[in-house]
BAMINU-347707 format. One record per residue (C-alpha): x, y, z negated. Coordinates in steps of 0.05 Angstrom, whole numbers, plus 5000, padded with zeros to 4 digits. Last residue first. Layout:
<rs>
R      x      y      z
R      X      Y      Z
...
</rs>
This chain:
<rs>
R      x      y      z
R   4984   4897   4986
R   5066   4908   4982
R   5085   4966   4973
R   5095   5028   4994
R   5124   5098   4960
R   5127   5169   4999
R   5167   5205   4951
R   5145   5264   4909
R   5193   5295   4839
R   5237   5322   4903
R   5265   5386   4875
R   5241   5439   4923
R   5184   5411   4934
R   5165   5407   5019
R   5184   5350   5044
R   5134   5307   4985
R   5077   5345   5000
R   5074   5335   5073
R   5090   5261   5056
R   5035   5237   5110
R   5006   5189   5046
R   4933   5203   5077
R   4900   5235   5015
R   4829   5259   5046
R   4802   5312   5090
R   4730   5327   5094
R   4691   5347   5153
R   4647   5411   5177
R   4702   5458   5157
R   4691   5530   5145
R   4681   5520   5070
R   4734   5479   5066
R   4720   5396   5039
R   4767   5358   4992
R   4774   5301   4989
R   4827   5289   4919
R   4774   5313   4855
R   4811   5256   4827
R   4749   5208   4809
R   4729   5220   4885
R   4656   5213   4893
R   4630   5272   4903
R   4677   5287   4953
R   4661   5226   4989
R   4588   5256   4980
R   4611   5313   5025
R   4557   5296   5081
R   4609   5318   5139
R   4581   5275   5197
R   4642   5228   5192
R   4647   5177   5262
R   4688   5226   5308
R   4733   5248   5241
R   4744   5169   5221
R   4764   5196   5152
R   4828   5143   5121
R   4852   5099   5066
R   4907   5081   5064
R   4918   5011   5057
R   4994   5011   5097
R   4941   4969   5161
R   4884   5018   5155
R   4827   5017   5100
R   4764   5046   5113
R   4719   5114   5111
R   4674   5133   5156
R   4630   5080   5140
R   4559   5124   5151
R   4534   5111   5078
R   4613   5132   5047
R   4608   5122   4984
R   4645   5069   4984
R   4691   5091   5020
R   4709   5154   4971
R   4718   5118   4920
R   4770   5067   4952
R   4823   5066   4904
R   4876   5095   4954
R   4912   5117   4878
R   4902   5197   4916
R   4952   5241   4876
R   4954   5274   4810
R   5013   5309   4784
R   5011   5325   4706
R   5074   5369   4683
R   5069   5377   4602
R   5066   5449   4569
R   5041   5404   4504
R   4977   5390   4523
R   4970   5393   4618
R   4995   5429   4659
R   4964   5406   4729
R   4990   5397   4799
R   4930   5367   4845
R   4958   5335   4910
R   4886   5327   4972
R   4901   5410   4976
R   4846   5441   4997
R   4831   5486   4927
R   4881   5460   4893
R   4918   5504   4928
R   4886   5567   4956
R   4898   5574   5034
R   4854   5609   5065
R   4845   5586   5128
R   4872   5584   5189
R   4913   5511   5187
R   4868   5480   5134
R   4894   5410   5137
R   4973   5415   5140
R   4973   5489   5100
R   4919   5449   5049
R   4985   5393   5039
R   5035   5455   5043
R   4999   5492   4997
R   4979   5433   4947
R   5076   5420   4949
R   5101   5483   4935
R   5053   5480   4874
R   5114   5514   4841
R   5092   5477   4776
R   5172   5466   4763
R   5175   5396   4774
R   5227   5365   4739
R   5188   5330   4687
R   5150   5301   4730
R   5202   5256   4751
R   5194   5194   4807
R   5116   5216   4832
R   5089   5183   4881
R   5048   5194   4944
R   5016   5130   4976
R   5023   5061   5019
R   4997   4997   4998
</rs>
């Protein structure tokens, strides 16, 4: 299974470069406000500890999709078939981590496809693309 993973969250500077890079990759021309359109989230929790939340490929979005527009590919990544998706947003509501997102002007939502754009953008190399045997 392919997904975004965290090497060392304590090295994260909470610069949110990963969030912005993700959002810009999917929503060129939108007003980018990090978490609002990003499929990865950086949070500061108790005692200042940083938590980075990425898609774990749980499939809750696929279960919620009545159109069957979300399916797991050969790498274990759940992807949205834009030709089948009707933009209803049920997948957005179903994601327990709020990582399936939809811009106000967008017809259809987006989700993490483990592309690694966030990892490449991170100045501290906190993130990486992890591939496990499913």
